C-alpha positions in Angstrom: -62.3 12.2 3.6 -62.4 15.8 4.7 -62.1 16.9 8.3 -64.0 20.1 9.4 -60.9 21.7 10.9 -57.4 21.8 9.4 -54.4 21.4 11.6 -51.5 23.7 11.2 -49.5 21.4 9.0 -52.3 20.4 6.6 -52.7 22.2 3.3 -55.8 21.7 1.1 -55.3 20.1 -2.3 -57.7 19.3 -5.0 -57.3 16.5 -7.5 -58.7 16.5 -11.0 -62.0 14.9 -9.9 -62.6 17.8 -7.5 -62.3 15.8 -4.3 -60.6 17.9 -1.7 -58.1 16.1 0.3 -55.6 16.9 3.0 -52.1 15.3 3.1 -52.5 14.5 6.8 -55.8 12.7 6.5 -55.6 9.0 7.5 -55.4 6.5 4.7 -58.6 4.6 3.9 -58.5 0.8 3.8 -59.5 -0.8 0.5 -62.7 -2.7 0.1 -60.7 -6.0 -0.3 -58.9 -5.4 3.0 -62.2 -4.7 4.7 -63.7 -7.9 3.3 -60.7 -10.0 4.3 -60.6 -8.7 7.8 -64.4 -9.0 8.4 -65.2 -12.0 10.5 -67.8 -14.4 9.0 -71.1 -14.5 10.7 -71.7 -17.0 13.5 -71.1 -20.6 12.4 -69.7 -19.8 9.0 -66.1 -19.2 10.2 -65.7 -22.9 11.1 -66.2 -23.8 7.4 -63.5 -21.4 6.4 -61.2 -23.1 9.0 -62.3 -26.5 7.7 -61.4 -25.4 4.1 -58.0 -24.3 5.3 -57.4 -27.6 7.1 -58.3 -29.5 3.9 -56.0 -27.4 1.8 -53.0 -27.7 4.1 -52.1 -31.1 2.7 -50.5 -29.5 -0.4 -47.8 -27.5 1.3 -47.0 -30.2 3.9 -46.9 -33.1 1.4 -43.1 -33.3 1.2 -42.8 -33.2 5.0 -45.3 -36.0 5.4 -43.4 -38.1 2.8 -40.2 -37.5 4.6 -41.9 -38.4 7.9 -43.0 -41.8 6.7 -39.7 -42.4 4.7 -41.4 -42.7 1.3 -41.1 -40.8 -1.9 -43.8 -38.4 -3.0 -45.1 -40.5 -5.9 -45.7 -43.5 -3.7 -47.4 -41.5 -1.1 -50.0 -39.9 -3.4 -52.4 -42.6 -2.3 -53.3 -40.4 0.7 -55.3 -38.3 -1.6 -57.3 -41.3 -2.6 -57.7 -42.2 1.1 -59.0 -38.7 2.0 -61.4 -38.7 -1.0 -62.8 -42.1 -0.2 -63.2 -41.1 3.4 -65.0 -38.0 2.4 -67.3 -40.0 0.2 -68.1 -42.4 3.0 -68.5 -39.6 5.4 -71.1 -37.8 3.3 -73.0 -41.1 2.9 -72.9 -41.9 6.6 -73.5 -38.3 7.5 -76.6 -38.1 5.3 -78.2 -41.1 7.1 -77.1 -40.1 10.6 -78.5 -36.5 10.2 -82.0 -38.0 9.8 -81.8 -39.7 13.1 -79.5 -37.7 15.4 -79.3 -34.2 16.7 -77.6 -32.1 14.1 -75.5 -30.1 16.5 -74.3 -33.1 18.4 -73.3 -34.9 15.2 -71.5 -31.8 13.8 -69.7 -31.3 17.2 -68.5 -34.9 17.3 -67.4 -34.6 13.6 -65.5 -31.4 14.2 -63.8 -33.0 17.3 -62.9 -36.0 15.1 -61.5 -33.7 12.5 -59.4 -31.9 15.1 -58.1 -35.1 16.6 -57.3 -36.6 13.3 -55.6 -33.4 12.0 -53.6 -33.3 15.2 -52.4 -36.9 14.9 -51.4 -36.8 11.3 -47.8 -35.5 11.9 -47.2 -38.3 14.4 -47.9 -41.1 11.9 -44.6 -42.9 11.1 -46.0 -45.6 8.9 -47.6 -44.9 5.5 -50.6 -47.1 6.1 -51.4 -45.4 9.4 -51.1 -42.0 7.6 -53.6 -43.2 4.9 -56.0 -44.4 7.6 -55.8 -41.1 9.4 -56.4 -39.2 6.2 -59.5 -41.4 5.6 -60.8 -40.6 9.1 -60.1 -37.0 8.5 -61.9 -37.1 5.1 -64.9 -39.0 6.7 -65.4 -36.4 9.4 -65.0 -33.6 6.9 -67.6 -35.2 4.8 -70.1 -35.4 7.7 -69.5 -31.7 8.4 -69.9 -30.8 4.8 -73.2 -32.7 4.6 -74.4 -31.4 7.9 -73.7 -27.7 7.1 -76.7 -27.7 4.8 -79.0 -28.6 7.7 -78.1 -25.7 9.9 
């Protein structure tokens, strides 16, 4: 980017492609940095947040296993619990979306996702953790089904 006036410390240089530059010109951000920093339009940002909340289970899996005093291999059933909850949530959400206000159902589902996600670290029993992951999966399934209606 060329500025119309050069300051005292700037010397004009030219690269092989013939683009004149000044050493004191500000650095331009890359296209990837601009795309990552750009907020998503309107309601789409909540789905990025929902994706991040679903993906957080991987890095925290060892801490959850330590929290319920089980080893990792015996606690892998929480993935099944979340997946079965997601399946049930998509089925129930598909039926409820035909009869309820879409925004009310999505709001309640996002609230259930938030509460379930908040309570997961406080589960001290493995069965309670599996149930909470199923509730979290069900509410995420309703949100995932309902996003197509908006």
